[in-house]
N, C-alpha and C positions, 0 to 999 in steps of 0.2 A: 504494499499499500504506500502511495506517494504521500509524503507529508509536506504541506505548504504552511508557511508562517501566516497567521492571521493578521489582517490589517487592523491597526489600532483604531478604535472609534473616533469620529470627528470630535466629539466632546472632549476626549482625552487629549487629542492633539492641541485643541484650543486652550485647554487648561494649562498644558505645558508652556504654550506660547505666552499666556498671561503671567505665569510664574516667571518665565524667562525675562520678559521685558521689565517687570517690577524689580526683580532681584538684580538685573543689569543696572537699573537706575540707582539702586542702593549701593552697588559696587562703585558706580560713577561718583557718587557723593563722597564715598570714603577716600577718593583720590583728590578731593578739593584742597586739602591742606598742602599737597605737593604740587599740584598743577593749576589750581584755581578752576572755576567753572568754564572759563574760556578755553583753557588748555585741554580739558577733558572733553568738551563738546567738539573741539577741533579733531582730537584724536579719534573720537567715536565716529564722526561723519567721514573722515578720511579713510579709516580702516574699513568702514562699511562700504564705501565706494570701491575700494580695492577688492574686497571679498566678492561683491556682486559683479564686478568686471572680470574677476578671475573665474567665477562660475559661468558667466554668459559669454565671455570673450567677444564683447561688442566692439564694433568698429565704426568710425565716422562714415557717414553715407549721406546721400541726398535727402533721405527722410528726416535725418537729424537737422540738416540745414533748413529744411522747409518749416520745421516746427521749433526752431531754436528759441524764438521768443517765449513759447509756452514752457519749454524746458527751463529756461532762465528764471521765469516767474516761479515755477514749481520749486526750483532750487533755492531761490531767495526765501520763499515761504517756509521751506523745510529747515533752513538755517535759523530763521527767526523763531520758529516754533521750539526747536531744541535748545537754542540759546536762552530763550526766556524761561523755559522749564528749569534749566540748570540754575539760572540766576534765582529762580523761585525756591528750589530745594536747598540752595545755599542759605536761605533765610528762615524757611519754615519746614516742618516735618514732611517726609515724602508722601505719606497718605493724604495729608491735608492738600498738598500741592496738586496731587492727581484729582482729588475731588473737585477742587476749584477749576482745574483745567477741563474737566468733563462738561462744564457749562457751555463750552464752545460747540461741540457736536450736538449737544442737547438743544442749545439755542437755535442752531441751524435746522434741526428737525421741527422745532416749534414754529419757525418762520414759514416753513412749507405746509403747515397744517392750519386748519381753521376749526378744529373740533374742540369743544369745551373740555374734554378729558385731557387732551394734551396741555391745555392751559393749567390744569390741576397739577400735572407733573412738573411743569415749569415753576409753579408756585412753591411746590415742595422742595425743588432744588434751590430756589431763591432763599427759602428759609434756612436751608443748610448753610449756604454761603454767608448769609447775614450773621449766623451764629459764629462763624469763623473770623469775622472782622473785628479788629480792635475797637472800632466805633460801637460795636455791640457788647463790648466788655471782654472779648477773647484776648488772651495774652499771646498774640502772634504779631510778627513783623508785618506792618502794613504794605511795605514795598514787596515783600514776598507774596502777599495776596495779589497785588497789582501785576507782578510779573506772571503769576500763574493764570490770571484772567487774560492777559495778552497772549500767553501761550495757547489758551483755549480758543481765542479768536483765530489765531494762526492755525490751530487744529481744524477748525471749521473750513478755513480757506484751503488747507491741505486736502480735505476731503473733495472739495470742488475741483481743485487742480488735478488730483489723482483720477477723478472720473474723466476729466478731459484728456489727460495724458493716456489713460487706459483705452481710450477710443482711437488713439493714434499709434500706439505701440503695443506689441504683444508681450506678455509676460512682465519681466521686471526691467526691460531695457530702458523704458522712460524714467523709472525710478533711479536706475544706475547713472544716467546722464545728469539727472537733477542733483544727485549726491555729489557728482563731480563738480557741479557749479557751486554747491554748498561748501565743498572742500576749498575751493579757490577763494571764497569769501572768509572762511573761518581760520584757515591755516595761518595767514599773517598775524591775525589777532592772537591766536593760541600761542604761537611761537614768541611773540613779543611779550605777552603777559607771563608765560611760564618760564621763559629763559632757558637756561641749560638743562633744567629738569625735564624739558620736553623731549630730550634725547637720551634720557635715562632708560637703559634696556628694560629694567623691571617695570618701570611705569608705562613704557610703550607696550609691553606684553599685557599688562592689565587693561590698557586702553583698547588693545585688540579684543580682550575678553569682553569689555563693555560693548564693543561693536557687535560681537557675535551674539551675546545675550539680548541686546536691546534692538538689534535690527535684523541680522541674517536669520537667526533661529525663529523669532516670532513671525516675521513676514512670511517665511517659507511655510511654516505650519499653518498659519492662517489661510494661505492660498489653498493648501491641500484640504483643510477642514471645510472651507466654503464650497468645495466641489460636491459635498454630500450633506451639507447642513443648511437648513432653512435660515434665511437672513434674520428672522425674528429671534431664533434661538441663539444665533451668533451675537446679536445685539444684547440680549439678556445676559449672556455669559460675560460679555465685555464689561457689563455693569459691576462686575466683581472686582475690577481693577483697584478702585480706591481702597477697599478693604484688604486686598492682597498687598497694596503698597503699605498699608499700615503694618501688616505682618512682616514684610521685608524690612521696613524701617526699624522695627523692634528687634528683629533677629540679628541684622547685620550692623545696624547703627546705634542700637540701644535707645531709639526714640520712643518715648512714652507719651501718649496723648491723654488729655483730660477727658473726663466723661462727656463734657460738652462737645469737644472736637470729635470724639468717636460718634456721637449721635448725629453731628452734622455730616460726617463722611457717610454714615449709614443712610441718611435722608437723601443725599445725592445719588447713592447707589440704587436706592429703591426708585427714585425718579427716573433714572436712566433705564432700569429694568422695565419699569411700567411703560415708558414711552416706547421701548422696543417691543415689548410683548403685545401691546395693544395698538401697534402701528397699523393705520388704515392701509388697505390694499389699493394699488392704483386701479383706476376704473378701466 
C-alpha cells in the first residue's frame, strides 16, 4: 500500500502564519536596542526582497516598465506601513499596536458597507481604541498610538494597492518588485541610523530571521490557505492577531498589559471577527 503525506488543513497553515508574523514582530522589537526601528525595518524589507527574488528569480521586463508607477506606489506604501508600525512598537506594547493598526483594514471594510451591523462593529472597535489612548486615562505613549494609527491607514492602502498589483502580476512578482522599491527607500535611513551595527553578522542573521518570520513564511502560507479556505473564515482567523501579539509580546519581550488594555485589544479582535464573519456577499 502506497502511503502519502496528508496535506495540513488550511486553518492550521493560517494559524502558523499568524504565529509567525507576530513572533517575527516580537523578535524585531528585541533588536531595537542594537539597530533602532529604522535599522530593523530596513533589514527586514531588504532581506524579504532578496528571499522573494531568490524564490521567483524575477527579471526586469516590459510588464514591469508599463506598471512601474503602480509598483513604486505599492513600495512606498509598504515602506511607510512597516516603518510606522515599528516606530509604534518602539513606544507601546506589541499587542496594543496591532490592535490599533487593525483599525485600518476594518475602517476600509466599513467605508465599503452601508449596513447598520457593520457600523456596530466599527463602534466596538472605536471603543477599544479610545480605551487605549492616554486622553482616556490609559498609561500609553500617545505618539505610539498615532504611529500605529498611521500604520493602519497604510495597511488599508496596502490592501488596495495589493489588489491592483495582483491584477497585473501573477503570484508574488509584484510584491517582490514593491519590496525592492521599499529597500531602496529604507536602506539609506537604516544604515545612517544604525551605523556599524548594521553590518554586525549576528544582527544581520537575526534581521534575516525577522524577514523570514514576518514576510516569507506568513505570505506563502496565507496564499496556500486561501486556495481552500473561505474568505470569511480567513478574515475571522486574522482577527486573532492582536491577542497573538499580546502573547508574543509577553513570551519574548516580557510585556504585561493592564486589564484595561487587554479588554481593549479583545474588543478590537471581536469587532474584526464580527465584520469578517457577517460580511455581506457581493450581489
